[in-house]
MDTraj code that builds the backbone (N, CA, C; nanometers):
import mdtraj as md
import numpy as np

residues = "MET GLU THR ARG TYR LYS SER LYS SER GLU ASP ILE PHE LEU LEU GLY LEU PHE SER LEU LEU ASP VAL ILE LEU ASN ARG SER LEU GLU GLU VAL LEU ASN GLU ILE LYS VAL THR ASP ILE ILE LYS ASP VAL LEU LEU ASN GLU SER GLY GLU LEU ASP GLU LEU TYR ARG MET THR LEU TYR TYR GLU LYS GLY GLU TRP ASP LYS VAL LEU ILE TYR ALA ASN HIS LEU ASN ILE ASP SER ASN LEU ILE ILE LEU SER TYR MET ASN ALA LEU ILE TRP TYR ASN MET LEU VAL GLN GLU".split()
xyz = np.array([
    [4.4874, 0.3747, -4.7403],
    [4.6252, 0.3371, -4.7647],
    [4.6906, 0.4420, -4.8534],
    [4.8070, 0.4809, -4.8167],
    [4.8829, 0.5759, -4.8988],
    [4.9694, 0.4963, -4.9961],
    [4.9044, 0.4309, -5.0882],
    [4.9738, 0.3499, -5.1883],
    [4.9063, 0.3727, -5.3222],
    [4.9473, 0.2960, -5.4195],
    [4.8834, 0.3055, -5.5510],
    [4.7384, 0.2585, -5.5460],
    [4.6975, 0.2011, -5.4340],
    [4.5622, 0.1500, -5.4191],
    [4.4658, 0.2518, -5.3594],
    [4.5132, 0.3713, -5.3285],
    [4.4275, 0.4715, -5.2651],
    [4.3003, 0.4968, -5.3448],
    [4.3106, 0.5022, -5.4752],
    [4.1924, 0.5270, -5.5579],
    [4.0967, 0.4078, -5.5598],
    [4.1398, 0.2958, -5.5092],
    [4.0569, 0.1752, -5.5060],
    [4.0078, 0.1434, -5.3647],
    [4.0158, 0.2404, -5.2739],
    [3.9854, 0.2134, -5.1330],
    [3.8439, 0.1602, -5.1123],
    [3.7470, 0.2096, -5.1881],
    [3.6103, 0.1591, -5.1733],
    [3.6004, 0.0137, -5.2159],
    [3.6635, -0.0201, -5.3271],
    [3.6630, -0.1597, -5.3719],
    [3.7343, -0.2492, -5.2719],
    [3.8425, -0.2025, -5.2160],
    [3.9179, -0.2818, -5.1188],
    [3.8343, -0.3051, -4.9937],
    [3.7659, -0.2013, -4.9483],
    [3.6791, -0.2138, -4.8318],
    [3.5700, -0.3180, -4.8571],
    [3.5020, -0.3062, -4.9718],
    [3.3953, -0.4007, -5.0046],
    [3.4486, -0.5414, -5.0261],
    [3.5667, -0.5519, -5.0810],
    [3.6292, -0.6824, -5.1002],
    [3.6428, -0.7542, -4.9666],
    [3.6884, -0.6815, -4.8671],
    [3.7007, -0.7404, -4.7340],
    [3.5665, -0.7808, -4.6763],
    [3.4667, -0.6968, -4.6917],
    [3.3337, -0.7288, -4.6395],
    [3.2715, -0.8478, -4.7115],
    [3.2820, -0.8480, -4.8433],
    [3.2161, -0.9515, -4.9213],
    [3.2901, -1.0850, -4.9202],
    [3.4142, -1.0874, -4.8784],
    [3.4936, -1.2095, -4.8852],
    [3.4367, -1.3219, -4.7985],
    [3.3546, -1.2888, -4.7013],
    [3.2978, -1.3919, -4.6140],
    [3.1478, -1.4117, -4.6322],
    [3.0904, -1.3495, -4.7343],
    [2.9461, -1.3612, -4.7551],
    [2.9001, -1.5054, -4.7714],
    [2.9807, -1.5875, -4.8359],
    [2.9424, -1.7268, -4.8550],
    [2.9292, -1.7992, -4.7216],
    [3.0190, -1.7709, -4.6297],
    [3.0160, -1.8334, -4.4973],
    [2.8977, -1.7795, -4.4168],
    [2.8802, -1.6482, -4.4196],
    [2.7734, -1.5843, -4.3428],
    [2.6356, -1.6306, -4.3895],
    [2.6162, -1.6386, -4.5213],
    [2.4856, -1.6719, -4.5777],
    [2.4678, -1.8199, -4.6098],
    [2.5740, -1.8969, -4.5926],
    [2.5718, -2.0409, -4.6215],
    [2.5242, -2.0674, -4.7647],
    [2.5795, -1.9896, -4.8573],
    [2.5504, -2.0030, -4.9994],
    [2.6799, -1.9843, -5.0765],
    [2.6795, -2.0223, -5.2018],
    [2.8014, -2.0052, -5.2808],
    [2.8278, -1.8567, -5.3027],
    [2.9535, -1.8213, -5.3034],
    [2.9916, -1.6821, -5.3221],
    [2.9471, -1.6314, -5.4588],
    [2.9580, -1.7152, -5.5595],
    [2.9159, -1.6764, -5.6941],
    [2.7670, -1.6418, -5.6959],
    [2.6878, -1.7230, -5.6323],
    [2.5427, -1.6989, -5.6268],
    [2.5121, -1.5665, -5.5569],
    [2.5772, -1.5423, -5.4445],
    [2.5537, -1.4194, -5.3683],
    [2.5980, -1.2972, -5.4472],
    [2.7170, -1.3031, -5.5060],
    [2.7692, -1.1877, -5.5786],
    [2.6882, -1.1555, -5.7035],
    [2.6256, -1.2569, -5.7606],
    [2.5413, -1.2325, -5.8769],
    [2.4096, -1.1644, -5.8400],
    [2.3704, -1.1729, -5.7141],
    [2.2458, -1.1126, -5.6687],
    [2.2622, -0.9679, -5.6219],
    [2.3834, -0.9263, -5.5959],
    [2.4060, -0.7896, -5.5503],
    [2.4895, -0.7149, -5.6531],
    [2.4804, -0.5850, -5.6483],
    [2.5579, -0.5036, -5.7412],
    [2.6995, -0.4912, -5.6865],
    [2.7923, -0.5503, -5.7554],
    [2.9317, -0.5486, -5.7126],
    [3.0190, -0.5302, -5.8362],
    [3.1273, -0.4599, -5.8210],
    [3.2137, -0.4314, -5.9362],
    [3.2827, -0.5581, -5.9862],
    [3.3211, -0.5534, -6.1128],
    [3.3950, -0.6651, -6.1708],
    [3.5291, -0.6837, -6.1014],
    [3.5857, -0.5753, -6.0504],
    [3.7139, -0.5843, -5.9786],
    [3.7005, -0.6793, -5.8602],
    [3.5935, -0.6667, -5.7856],
    [3.5708, -0.7516, -5.6689],
    [3.5382, -0.8941, -5.7121],
    [3.4522, -0.9069, -5.8124],
    [3.4173, -1.0407, -5.8620],
    [3.5408, -1.1151, -5.9117],
    [3.6275, -1.0461, -5.9847],
    [3.7485, -1.1107, -6.0367],
    [3.8324, -1.1705, -5.9255],
    [3.8489, -1.0954, -5.8192],
    [3.9316, -1.1447, -5.7085],
    [3.8641, -1.2619, -5.6380],
    [3.7394, -1.2435, -5.5986],
    [3.6725, -1.3438, -5.5162],
    [3.6316, -1.4692, -5.5923],
    [3.6009, -1.4559, -5.7195],
    [3.5544, -1.5724, -5.7955],
    [3.6621, -1.6348, -5.8831],
    [3.7529, -1.5523, -5.9327],
    [3.8517, -1.6029, -6.0289],
    [3.9954, -1.5974, -5.9797],
    [4.0150, -1.5418, -5.8596],
    [4.1504, -1.5233, -5.8051],
    [4.2401, -1.4527, -5.9066],
    [4.1863, -1.3446, -5.9630],
    [4.2622, -1.2674, -6.0606],
    [4.2225, -1.1211, -6.0489],
    [4.2855, -1.0390, -6.1273],
    [4.2505, -0.8983, -6.1293],
    [4.3501, -0.8120, -6.0540],
    [4.3258, -0.6826, -6.0602],
    [4.4232, -0.5876, -6.0072],
    [4.4336, -0.5871, -5.8553],
    [4.3360, -0.6408, -5.7844],
    [4.3429, -0.6435, -5.6378],
    [4.3761, -0.7818, -5.5819],
    [4.3985, -0.8780, -5.6703],
    [4.4218, -1.0154, -5.6260],
    [4.5436, -1.0279, -5.5350],
    [4.6537, -0.9670, -5.5716],
    [4.7746, -0.9804, -5.4894],
    [4.7562, -0.9144, -5.3533],
    [4.6885, -0.8030, -5.3498],
    [4.6607, -0.7360, -5.2236],
    [4.5707, -0.8235, -5.1363],
    [4.4718, -0.8846, -5.1960],
    [4.3821, -0.9748, -5.1237],
    [4.4574, -1.0960, -5.0696],
    [4.5423, -1.1547, -5.1511],
    [4.6219, -1.2702, -5.1067],
    [4.7119, -1.2319, -4.9893],
    [4.7726, -1.1141, -4.9982],
    [4.8582, -1.0675, -4.8899],
    [4.7787, -1.0570, -4.7601],
    [4.6566, -1.0080, -4.7699],
    [4.5706, -0.9962, -4.6519],
    [4.5377, -1.1334, -4.5950],
    [4.5085, -1.2288, -4.6809],
    [4.4803, -1.3646, -4.6336],
    [4.6010, -1.4242, -4.5623],
    [4.7198, -1.4024, -4.6171],
    [4.8410, -1.4520, -4.5517],
    [4.8625, -1.3819, -4.4176],
    [4.8292, -1.2547, -4.4108],
    [4.8410, -1.1806, -4.2851],
    [4.7491, -1.2430, -4.1801],
    [4.6256, -1.2716, -4.2185],
    [4.5298, -1.3307, -4.1262],
    [4.5734, -1.4685, -4.0785],
    [4.6471, -1.5408, -4.1611],
    [4.6966, -1.6738, -4.1257],
    [4.8292, -1.6679, -4.0505],
    [4.8884, -1.5501, -4.0429],
    [5.0170, -1.5361, -3.9755],
    [5.1342, -1.5880, -4.0561],
    [5.1200, -1.5919, -4.1866],
    [5.2286, -1.6375, -4.2745],
    [5.3117, -1.5154, -4.3141],
    [5.3924, -1.4690, -4.2183],
    [5.4625, -1.3410, -4.2292],
    [5.5616, -1.3359, -4.3437],
    [5.6270, -1.4475, -4.3735],
    [5.7225, -1.4465, -4.4849],
    [5.6519, -1.4167, -4.6171],
    [5.5336, -1.4731, -4.6354],
    [5.4577, -1.4480, -4.7585],
    [5.4033, -1.3053, -4.7601],
    [5.3629, -1.2547, -4.6436],
    [5.3157, -1.1164, -4.6351],
    [5.4262, -1.0221, -4.6804],
    [5.5465, -1.0442, -4.6315],
    [5.6584, -0.9567, -4.6668],
    [5.6943, -0.9662, -4.8149],
    [5.6836, -1.0845, -4.8705],
    [5.7104, -1.1012, -5.0140],
    [5.6111, -1.0183, -5.0950],
    [5.4825, -1.0310, -5.0623],
    [5.3806, -0.9529, -5.1331],
    [5.3978, -0.8040, -5.1071],
    [5.4257, -0.7667, -4.9833],
    [5.4433, -0.6246, -4.9502],
    [5.5568, -0.5647, -5.0319],
    [5.6674, -0.6356, -5.0401],
    [5.7799, -0.5866, -5.1197],
    [5.7429, -0.5773, -5.2670],
    [5.6768, -0.6789, -5.3162],
    [5.6367, -0.6802, -5.4573],
    [5.5398, -0.5660, -5.4887],
    [5.4482, -0.5385, -5.3952],
    [5.3474, -0.4347, -5.4151],
    [5.3956, -0.2971, -5.3712],
    [5.5179, -0.2937, -5.3185],
    [5.5771, -0.1684, -5.2711],
    [5.4921, -0.1031, -5.1610],
    [5.4528, -0.1857, -5.0638],
    [5.3739, -0.1398, -4.9503],
    [5.4580, -0.1570, -4.8247],
    [5.4694, -0.0514, -4.7470],
    [5.5429, -0.0544, -4.6209],
    [5.4733, -0.1505, -4.5248],
    [5.5468, -0.2431, -4.4672],
    [5.4869, -0.3421, -4.3767],
    [5.4216, -0.2753, -4.2555],
    [5.4727, -0.1610, -4.2127],
    [5.4092, -0.0893, -4.1014],
    [5.2698, -0.0408, -4.1403],
    [5.2529, -0.0044, -4.2641],
    [5.1221, 0.0387, -4.3123],
    [5.0236, -0.0780, -4.3127],
    [5.0730, -0.1962, -4.3422],
    [4.9882, -0.3160, -4.3402],
    [4.9368, -0.3398, -4.1993],
    [5.0270, -0.3330, -4.1032],
    [4.9885, -0.3543, -3.9637],
    [4.8868, -0.2496, -3.9198],
    [4.9156, -0.1248, -3.9489],
    [4.8263, -0.0157, -3.9109],
    [4.6885, -0.0310, -3.9752],
    [4.6854, -0.0635, -4.1016],
    [4.5580, -0.0802, -4.1723],
    [4.4777, -0.1960, -4.1150],
    [4.5446, -0.3052, -4.0850],
    [4.4747, -0.4209, -4.0293],
    [4.4204, -0.3892, -3.8907],
    [4.4993, -0.3225, -3.8100],
    [4.4544, -0.2845, -3.6756],
    [4.3362, -0.1884, -3.6833],
    [4.3399, -0.0931, -3.7750],
    [4.2277, -0.0009, -3.7932],
    [4.1009, -0.0752, -3.8343],
    [4.1158, -0.1765, -3.9172],
    [4.0003, -0.2566, -3.9590],
    [3.9415, -0.3314, -3.8396],
    [4.0263, -0.3850, -3.7549],
    [3.9778, -0.4555, -3.6359],
    [3.9081, -0.3602, -3.5391],
    [3.9641, -0.2413, -3.5225],
    [3.9011, -0.1409, -3.4360],
    [3.7645, -0.1035, -3.4922],
    [3.7560, -0.0797, -3.6221],
    [3.6291, -0.0459, -3.6851],
    [3.5276, -0.1575, -3.6629],
    [3.5693, -0.2809, -3.6820],
    [3.4793, -0.3950, -3.6637],
    [3.4305, -0.4029, -3.5195],
    [3.5213, -0.3885, -3.4262],
    [3.4825, -0.3945, -3.2839],
    [3.3835, -0.2856, -3.2479],
    [3.4038, -0.1666, -3.3002],
    [3.3105, -0.0559, -3.2750],
    [3.1739, -0.0870, -3.3370],
    [3.1750, -0.1498, -3.4526],
    [3.0512, -0.1826, -3.5224],
    [2.9686, -0.2839, -3.4438],
    [3.0328, -0.3871, -3.3947],
    [2.9578, -0.4932, -3.3252],
    [2.9166, -0.4519, -3.1836],
    [2.9778, -0.3491, -3.1280],
    [2.9407, -0.3043, -2.9942],
    [2.8220, -0.2076, -2.9963],
    [2.7879, -0.1550, -3.1124],
    [2.6766, -0.0599, -3.1213],
    [2.5436, -0.1282, -3.1109],
])
top = md.Topology()
chain = top.add_chain()
for i, resn in enumerate(residues, 1):
    res = top.add_residue(resn, chain, resSeq=i)
    for name in ("N", "CA", "C"):
        top.add_atom(name, md.element.get_by_symbol(name[0]), res)
traj = md.Trajectory(xyz[None], top)
């Protein structure tokens, strides 16, 4: 992303991957995150709904739910071009599809 979050791209990537670990492993997210090495930035968002990536994470959740009005509110607040959101989400889906087809 060409935003203020560029320096946090690794944390953002891992945040997306780890956000479903509780569902995948059928265990509490807190328990799973305590067993793996993960930054406090990621833990804050996933366990406490706080921290510097929380608003970006919430915007992504609203995007996945199709709550476009909320996505636009967060995008404007975070100063992120909505076209970049679409492009980033589509790239993530393409990456995932390539991963599962291998």
